[in-house]
C-alpha positions as CSV (number, residue, x, y, z in Angstrom):
1,X,98.2,-7.6,-72.1
2,X,95.4,-6.0,-70.1
3,X,94.3,-3.8,-72.9
4,X,94.4,-6.9,-75.2
5,X,92.5,-8.9,-72.7
6,X,89.9,-6.2,-72.1
7,X,89.9,-3.9,-75.2
8,X,88.2,-0.4,-74.7
9,X,84.6,-0.1,-75.7
10,X,84.1,2.4,-78.4
11,X,81.2,4.8,-78.2
12,X,80.2,3.6,-81.7
13,X,79.6,0.1,-80.3
14,X,76.9,1.2,-77.7
15,X,73.4,1.6,-79.3
16,X,72.0,5.1,-78.9
17,X,68.6,5.6,-77.2
18,X,66.3,8.2,-78.6
19,X,64.4,10.7,-76.4
20,X,61.1,9.1,-77.4
21,X,62.4,5.6,-76.2
22,X,63.5,7.2,-72.9
23,X,60.0,8.7,-72.2
24,X,58.3,5.4,-73.2
25,X,60.6,3.5,-70.8
26,X,59.7,6.0,-68.0
27,X,56.0,5.4,-68.6
28,X,56.4,1.7,-68.4
29,X,58.4,1.9,-65.2
30,X,55.7,4.2,-63.6
31,X,52.9,1.8,-64.6
32,X,54.9,-1.1,-63.0
33,X,55.3,0.9,-59.8
34,X,51.5,1.6,-59.7
35,X,50.7,-2.1,-60.2
36,X,53.1,-3.0,-57.4
37,X,51.3,-0.5,-55.1
38,X,47.9,-1.9,-55.9
39,X,49.1,-5.4,-55.3
40,X,50.5,-4.4,-52.0
41,X,47.1,-2.8,-51.0
42,X,45.3,-6.0,-51.9
43,X,47.7,-8.0,-49.8
44,X,47.2,-5.7,-46.8
45,X,43.4,-5.9,-47.2
46,X,43.6,-9.6,-47.4
47,X,45.7,-9.7,-44.2
48,X,43.3,-7.4,-42.4
49,X,40.4,-9.6,-43.6
50,X,42.1,-12.7,-42.3
51,X,42.9,-11.0,-39.0
52,X,39.3,-10.0,-38.4
53,X,38.0,-13.5,-39.2
54,X,36.8,-13.3,-42.7
55,X,36.1,-9.7,-43.5
56,X,32.5,-8.8,-44.1
57,X,31.1,-12.2,-43.4
58,X,31.2,-12.1,-39.5
59,X,29.8,-8.5,-39.6
60,X,27.0,-9.6,-41.9
61,X,26.3,-12.7,-39.8
62,X,26.2,-10.6,-36.6
63,X,23.7,-8.2,-38.2
64,X,21.6,-11.1,-39.3
65,X,21.6,-12.6,-35.8
66,X,20.6,-9.3,-34.3
67,X,17.8,-8.9,-36.8
68,X,16.6,-12.5,-36.1
69,X,16.8,-12.0,-32.4
70,X,14.7,-8.8,-32.6
71,X,12.2,-10.5,-34.8
72,X,11.9,-13.4,-32.4
73,X,11.4,-11.0,-29.4
74,X,8.7,-9.1,-31.3
75,X,7.0,-12.4,-32.2
76,X,7.1,-13.6,-28.6
77,X,5.6,-10.3,-27.4
78,X,2.8,-10.5,-30.0
79,X,2.1,-14.1,-28.8
80,X,2.1,-13.1,-25.2
81,X,-0.3,-10.2,-25.9
82,X,-2.6,-12.5,-27.8
83,X,-2.6,-15.0,-24.9
84,X,-3.3,-12.2,-22.5
85,X,-6.2,-11.0,-24.5
86,X,-7.6,-14.5,-24.8
87,X,-7.2,-15.0,-21.1
88,X,-9.0,-11.7,-20.3
89,X,-11.8,-12.7,-22.7
90,X,-12.2,-16.1,-21.0
91,X,-12.1,-14.5,-17.6
92,X,-14.8,-12.0,-18.5
93,X,-17.0,-14.7,-20.0
94,X,-16.7,-16.8,-16.9
95,X,-17.6,-13.9,-14.7
96,X,-20.7,-13.2,-16.8
97,X,-21.7,-16.8,-16.5
98,X,-21.4,-16.6,-12.7
99,X,-23.6,-13.5,-12.6
100,X,-26.2,-15.3,-14.8
101,X,-26.2,-18.2,-12.4
102,X,-26.8,-15.9,-9.4
103,X,-29.6,-14.0,-11.3
104,X,-31.3,-17.2,-12.6
105,X,-31.0,-19.4,-9.5
106,X,-31.3,-16.6,-7.0
107,X,-35.0,-16.3,-7.6
108,X,-35.6,-20.0,-7.0
109,X,-33.4,-20.0,-3.9
110,X,-35.3,-17.0,-2.6
111,X,-38.8,-18.3,-3.3
112,X,-38.6,-22.0,-3.0
113,X,-35.5,-22.8,-1.1
114,X,-34.3,-26.4,-0.5
115,X,-34.1,-28.8,2.3
116,X,-30.7,-29.7,3.8
117,X,-29.5,-31.5,6.9
118,X,-27.9,-29.0,9.2
119,X,-25.0,-30.3,11.3
120,X,-24.2,-28.6,14.6
121,X,-20.8,-27.9,16.1
122,X,-22.3,-28.1,19.6
123,X,-22.2,-31.7,20.8
124,X,-25.6,-31.3,22.4
125,X,-27.1,-30.4,19.1
126,X,-28.4,-33.0,16.7
127,X,-28.2,-33.0,12.9
128,X,-31.7,-32.0,11.7
129,X,-33.4,-31.1,8.5
130,X,-34.3,-27.5,7.7
131,X,-35.5,-25.6,4.6
132,X,-33.0,-22.9,3.6
133,X,-33.8,-19.8,1.6
134,X,-31.8,-16.7,0.7
135,X,-32.6,-13.0,0.5
136,X,-30.6,-11.6,-2.4
137,X,-31.2,-8.0,-1.5
138,X,-30.2,-8.3,2.2
139,X,-27.6,-10.9,1.4
140,X,-28.9,-13.3,4.1
141,X,-29.5,-17.0,4.6
142,X,-32.7,-18.1,6.4
143,X,-33.9,-21.4,7.9
144,X,-36.9,-21.4,10.2
145,X,-36.6,-18.5,12.6
146,X,-32.8,-18.3,12.2
147,X,-30.7,-16.3,9.8
148,X,-27.1,-15.6,8.9
149,X,-25.9,-12.2,7.7
150,X,-23.6,-12.5,4.7
151,X,-23.4,-8.9,3.7
152,X,-19.8,-8.5,5.1
153,X,-18.6,-11.4,3.1
154,X,-18.7,-15.2,3.2
155,X,-16.9,-18.2,2.0
156,X,-18.1,-21.5,0.6
157,X,-16.1,-24.6,1.5
158,X,-16.7,-28.0,0.0
159,X,-16.5,-31.2,2.0
160,X,-16.3,-32.0,5.7
161,X,-13.7,-29.6,6.8
162,X,-15.3,-27.9,9.9
163,X,-15.7,-29.1,13.5
164,X,-19.5,-29.7,13.0
165,X,-18.6,-32.6,10.6
166,X,-16.2,-34.3,13.0
167,X,-18.8,-36.7,14.3
168,X,-20.7,-37.0,11.1
169,X,-19.2,-40.3,10.1
170,X,-22.1,-41.4,8.0
171,X,-22.2,-38.2,5.9
172,X,-20.8,-38.4,2.4
173,X,-18.2,-35.6,2.0
174,X,-19.3,-35.1,-1.6
175,X,-22.7,-34.0,-0.3
176,X,-21.4,-31.7,2.4
177,X,-20.3,-28.0,2.4
178,X,-20.1,-25.1,4.8
179,X,-20.9,-21.4,4.5
180,X,-18.6,-19.4,6.7
181,X,-18.8,-15.8,7.9
182,X,-17.0,-13.9,10.6
183,X,-20.0,-14.4,12.9
184,X,-20.9,-18.0,12.4
185,X,-20.7,-21.1,10.2
186,X,-23.6,-23.1,8.7
187,X,-22.7,-26.7,7.8
188,X,-25.1,-28.4,5.4
189,X,-25.5,-31.9,3.9
190,X,-27.6,-32.3,0.8
191,X,-29.9,-35.1,-0.2
192,X,-28.3,-36.0,-3.6
193,X,-25.5,-35.0,-5.9
194,X,-27.7,-32.9,-8.2
195,X,-29.1,-30.8,-5.5
196,X,-25.7,-30.2,-3.9
197,X,-24.1,-29.4,-7.3
198,X,-26.8,-26.9,-8.1
199,X,-26.7,-25.1,-4.8
200,X,-22.9,-25.1,-4.5
201,X,-22.7,-23.5,-8.0
202,X,-25.1,-20.9,-6.8
203,X,-23.3,-20.1,-3.5
204,X,-19.9,-20.0,-5.1
205,X,-21.1,-17.8,-7.9
206,X,-22.7,-15.5,-5.4
207,X,-19.4,-15.4,-3.4
208,X,-17.4,-14.6,-6.5
209,X,-19.7,-11.8,-7.6
210,X,-19.9,-10.3,-4.1
211,X,-16.1,-10.2,-3.9
212,X,-15.7,-8.6,-7.3
213,X,-18.4,-6.0,-6.5
214,X,-16.7,-5.1,-3.3
215,X,-13.2,-4.8,-4.7
216,X,-12.0,-8.0,-3.1
217,X,-9.7,-10.6,-4.6
218,X,-11.7,-13.6,-5.6
219,X,-10.1,-16.9,-4.6
220,X,-12.4,-18.8,-6.8
221,X,-11.5,-16.7,-9.8
222,X,-7.8,-16.9,-9.1
223,X,-8.1,-20.6,-8.8
224,X,-10.0,-20.8,-12.1
225,X,-7.4,-18.6,-13.9
226,X,-4.1,-19.1,-12.1
227,X,-1.8,-18.2,-14.9
228,X,-0.9,-14.5,-15.3
229,X,1.0,-13.3,-18.5
């Protein structure tokens, strides 16, 4: 019954495979294996790309950011250098203007002078008019038989800031200024705004040039150009 149910397969019923067919089948199988390996590598690369956040894109973006940052820094440096050069040029031109004021007005201040009201810090002294002149070579200020040495340095202060002006209630602060040295202070009041502006410009320019020529820090120059790059 078993043999009848499952009859034996005769060798003549099984198709024979030639040697050429076997070799061809082996080649096909080998190609399939290679294709599977390549697909696996692609999957691994894709996974690695996903794990690193998009493969080459972040790296390329980082490089671009670095290049942009470097370019921005270089551009900022160039701009700062241009500003520094411009500031130095403006500063040099201003100093030359001050030297010209000293040279041009110094002759007039030496030969002609000008009349100012001199205020006294001593309460017994009275404000009085005097003609003031300068000696550019000796760096001195003269009025009558008096003089003030300025060779060791001096400061020009605008307005009514010294003790001599404390009781000068009628004096206009815009017309007043003081010339200060270590030895003494001369407090002057001009007749009009034009005269005071002219002489103040001269004294301040003279102060600035003296300080620069003696290696001092010029407060007037620092005030004019406060920004350093």
